[in-house]
C-alpha positions in Angstrom: -60.0 -60.8 -209.7 -57.4 -63.6 -209.3 -54.5 -63.3 -211.7 -55.1 -59.6 -212.5 -51.9 -57.6 -212.1 -51.9 -55.0 -209.3 -51.3 -51.5 -210.6 -48.2 -49.9 -209.0 -49.0 -46.7 -207.2 -46.0 -44.5 -207.3 -45.1 -42.4 -204.2 -43.7 -39.6 -206.4 -45.2 -37.3 -208.9 -42.9 -34.9 -210.7 -45.2 -32.5 -212.5 -47.9 -30.3 -211.0 -49.2 -26.9 -211.8 -50.7 -24.1 -209.7 -52.4 -20.8 -210.3 -49.0 -19.4 -211.1 -49.3 -21.0 -214.6 -52.3 -23.0 -215.8 -53.3 -24.9 -212.7 -56.5 -24.3 -210.6 -55.1 -24.3 -207.1 -52.6 -22.3 -205.0 -49.2 -24.0 -204.5 -50.0 -24.9 -200.8 -53.3 -26.5 -201.9 -51.5 -28.5 -204.6 -49.1 -29.8 -202.0 -52.0 -30.7 -199.7 -53.8 -32.6 -202.4 -50.5 -34.5 -203.1 -50.1 -35.4 -199.5 -53.7 -36.8 -199.3 -52.9 -38.9 -202.4 -49.9 -40.5 -200.6 -47.2 -38.6 -202.6 -43.9 -38.5 -200.7 -41.9 -36.6 -203.4 -43.5 -33.8 -205.4 -42.4 -31.3 -208.0 -44.2 -28.0 -208.5 -43.4 -27.4 -212.2 -45.3 -24.3 -213.3 -44.7 -23.2 -216.9 -41.8 -20.8 -217.3 -42.0 -19.6 -213.7 -40.8 -20.6 -210.2 -42.9 -18.0 -208.4 -45.0 -20.7 -206.7 -42.0 -22.6 -205.3 -41.5 -20.8 -202.0 -45.1 -21.3 -201.0 -45.0 -24.9 -202.1 -41.7 -25.5 -200.2 -43.2 -24.1 -197.0 -46.3 -26.3 -197.3 -44.1 -29.4 -198.1 -42.0 -28.8 -194.9 -45.2 -28.5 -192.9 -46.6 -31.8 -194.3 -43.2 -33.6 -194.1 -42.9 -34.4 -197.8 -40.0 -33.7 -200.2 -40.4 -31.0 -202.8 -38.2 -30.6 -205.9 -38.1 -26.9 -206.9 -39.0 -27.1 -210.6 -40.3 -25.4 -213.7 -41.6 -26.7 -217.1 -39.9 -24.7 -219.9 -41.6 -24.6 -223.3 -39.0 -24.7 -226.1 -38.7 -25.0 -229.9 -36.6 -27.5 -231.8 -36.7 -27.4 -235.6 -40.3 -28.0 -236.7 -41.3 -29.0 -233.2 -42.7 -25.8 -231.8 -43.7 -26.6 -228.2 -41.5 -29.1 -226.5 -41.4 -29.1 -222.8 -38.2 -29.5 -220.8 -38.6 -29.9 -217.0 -36.0 -28.4 -214.7 -35.7 -30.0 -211.3 -33.7 -29.1 -208.2 -33.4 -25.6 -209.5 -31.9 -22.7 -207.5 -35.2 -20.8 -207.9 -33.7 -17.6 -206.4 -31.0 -17.5 -209.1 -31.1 -14.0 -210.7 -30.0 -15.2 -214.2 -32.7 -17.9 -214.2 -35.3 -15.3 -213.1 -34.3 -13.0 -215.9 -34.4 -15.8 -218.5 -37.8 -16.9 -217.4 -39.2 -13.4 -217.5 -37.9 -13.0 -221.1 -39.5 -16.4 -222.1 -42.8 -15.4 -220.5 -42.7 -12.3 -222.6 -42.5 -14.5 -225.7 -45.4 -16.5 -224.3 -47.4 -13.3 -223.9 -46.6 -12.1 -227.4 -47.9 -15.3 -229.0 -51.1 -15.5 -226.9 -52.0 -11.9 -227.8 -51.3 -12.7 -231.4 -53.6 -15.7 -231.2 -56.3 -13.7 -229.5 -56.1 -11.2 -232.4 -56.4 -14.0 -234.9 -59.5 -15.4 -233.2 -61.1 -11.9 -233.2 -60.4 -11.7 -236.9 -62.2 -15.1 -237.3 -65.3 -13.5 -235.7 -65.1 -14.8 -232.2 -66.2 -12.8 -229.2 -63.3 -12.7 -226.7 -63.4 -11.1 -223.3 -59.7 -10.5 -222.5 -60.2 -9.3 -218.9 -58.7 -12.5 -217.4 -55.9 -12.5 -219.8 -55.1 -8.8 -219.1 -55.2 -9.5 -215.4 -52.7 -12.3 -215.7 -50.4 -10.0 -217.7 -50.8 -7.2 -215.1 -49.8 -9.6 -212.3 -46.8 -11.0 -214.3 -48.1 -14.5 -214.5 -47.5 -16.7 -217.5 -50.1 -16.7 -220.3 -50.7 -20.0 -222.1 -53.1 -21.5 -224.6 -55.3 -23.0 -221.8 -56.1 -19.4 -220.6 -57.0 -18.3 -224.1 -59.1 -21.4 -224.6 -61.0 -20.8 -221.4 -61.8 -17.2 -222.6 -62.8 -18.5 -226.0 -65.1 -21.2 -224.6 -66.7 -18.8 -222.1 -67.9 -16.4 -224.8 -68.6 -18.6 -227.8 -70.2 -21.8 -226.6 -73.1 -21.6 -229.0 -70.9 -21.1 -232.1 -68.4 -23.7 -230.9 -71.2 -26.2 -230.2 -72.4 -25.7 -233.8 -68.9 -26.7 -234.9 -69.0 -29.8 -232.7 -66.6 -28.3 -230.2 -67.6 -28.7 -226.5 -64.3 -29.1 -224.6 -60.7 -28.0 -224.5 -59.2 -30.9 -226.5 -61.5 -30.3 -229.5 -61.0 -26.6 -229.3 -57.2 -26.9 -229.3 -57.3 -29.3 -232.3 -59.6 -26.9 -234.3 -57.9 -23.6 -233.5 -54.8 -23.6 -231.3 -52.3 -26.2 -232.5 -49.8 -26.0 -235.4 -51.5 -25.7 -238.7 -54.8 -24.5 -237.1 -56.1 -21.0 -238.1 -55.3 -19.1 -234.9 -52.0 -20.8 -234.0 -48.9 -18.7 -233.6 -45.5 -20.4 -233.0 -43.1 -19.7 -230.1 -39.8 -18.1 -231.0 -37.7 -18.9 -227.9 -36.0 -20.6 -226.1 -34.6 -23.5 -228.1 -34.3 -26.9 -226.4 -30.5 -26.3 -226.0 -31.1 -22.9 -224.4 -33.7 -24.4 -222.0 -31.3 -27.2 -221.0 -28.4 -24.7 -220.5 -30.6 -22.4 -218.3 -31.5 -25.4 -216.1 -27.9 -26.5 -215.7 -26.8 -22.9 -214.9 -29.3 -22.8 -212.1 -27.9 -26.1 -210.7 -30.8 -28.1 -212.0 -31.5 -31.4 -213.7 -33.0 -31.3 -217.3 -35.7 -33.9 -218.2 -37.7 -34.1 -221.4 -41.4 -34.1 -220.5 -44.0 -36.5 -222.1 -42.1 -37.2 -225.3 -45.0 -38.9 -227.1 -46.9 -35.6 -227.0 -44.2 -34.2 -229.3 -43.6 -37.1 -231.7 -45.9 -40.0 -232.6 -43.3 -42.2 -234.2 -41.0 -44.1 -231.8 -38.0 -43.5 -234.1 -38.5 -39.7 -233.9 -38.5 -40.0 -230.1 -35.2 -42.0 -230.1 -33.6 -39.6 -232.5 -34.5 -36.7 -230.3 -33.0 -38.4 -227.2 -29.7 -38.4 -229.1 -30.2 -34.9 -230.4 -30.9 -33.1 -227.2 -27.4 -32.4 -226.0 -26.9 -32.2 -222.2 -30.3 -33.8 -221.5 -30.3 -35.6 -218.1 -33.4 -37.6 -218.2 -36.8 -38.4 -219.8 -40.3 -38.6 -218.4 -40.8 -42.3 -219.2 -43.8 -42.8 -216.9 -46.7 -40.5 -217.8 -50.4 -40.6 -217.5 -51.1 -40.8 -221.3 -48.1 -43.1 -222.2 -49.0 -46.7 -223.2 -47.2 -49.7 -221.8 -45.3 -50.0 -225.1 -44.3 -46.3 -225.1 -43.2 -46.5 -221.5 -41.1 -49.6 -222.1 -39.4 -48.0 -225.1 -38.6 -44.8 -223.2 -37.3 -46.7 -220.2 -35.1 -49.0 -222.4 -33.7 -46.2 -224.5 -33.0 -43.9 -221.6 -31.3 -46.6 -219.6 -29.0 -47.4 -222.6 -28.0 -43.8 -222.7 -27.5 -43.3 -218.9 -30.5 -41.0 -218.6 -32.8 -40.7 -215.6 -36.4 -42.0 -215.9 -39.0 -39.9 -214.1 -42.8 -39.8 -214.1 -45.9 -37.8 -213.4 -49.7 -37.5 -213.8 -49.3 -33.8 -214.6 -51.8 -32.5 -212.0 -53.6 -29.2 -213.0 -56.5 -29.3 -210.7 -59.3 -31.4 -209.3 -61.8 -30.5 -212.1 -59.4 -30.8 -215.1 -60.7 -33.2 -217.8 -57.6 -35.3 -217.8 -55.0 -34.1 -215.3 -57.0 -34.1 -212.1 -55.3 -36.7 -209.9 -51.9 -37.5 -208.4 -50.1 -40.8 -209.0 -52.4 -41.5 -212.0 -49.6 -43.1 -214.0 -48.3 -46.6 -214.2 -44.8 -47.9 -213.8 -45.7 -51.0 -215.8 -43.3 -53.1 -213.7 -40.3 -51.0 -214.5 -38.0 -49.2 -212.1 -37.7 -45.4 -212.2 -34.3 -43.7 -211.8 -34.8 -40.3 -210.3 -31.1 -39.7 -209.6 -30.6 -36.5 -207.5 -34.2 -35.4 -207.8 -35.6 -34.9 -204.3 -32.4 -36.1 -202.8 -33.2 -39.6 -203.8 
């Protein structure tokens, strides 16, 4: 239609997830999907692990695209119990980083087991086979894995409660204040940023408007996260107004501005496509990420 702005299609996407955390595809398949979507710079950013990075790096070299070795670290900060700090350009073979990630995955496992126990106390049938298998293989456990197990065995009861999908299930049982929720204990945001820097990485706050609704809270956090290198200003669920605020405030503070569509797999309800975020006419600043 004449006069309709053309949506900018970014050639980078700096969050994606594989079977090593809560994604549906192997790392090489994630890379292949990104290539077919026209992505030239990709980050594989599994939760609290870099185990998929070597496979993704091999696939990226094969396809001729750039890959930033990355991880998405879940962290706590005051009353905020699940902030995500992205680490890019990590030395993924660094022994200290590997040890820290293993410890933090242990905290993830503790809380998921505790939430599963609470759900059982609430009368839900829960087949823990898939959860136990992930634990046996040393892969991170997260609330999406627990939610999948809960949905699989309790569809009739959940439907009676008006719950038919992941978003409604999380809101009813698996978020702060809900009956089955158990908080994380570690790391703090400061510890996550320090671990990223010690592994030669770049620390970026992921999807800030997931964590705080009020713009003033977001701005306050930008000043409070000491050592932060950047913010994910461009994100699939950010509005034009949220994006503009993040871009403006990050630029004022000399922070990088990155973006992603947070790919989890082709059948995911929301995060199923690459480059599905808008730059809204603004210029990203990726700094050293991907050698840019």
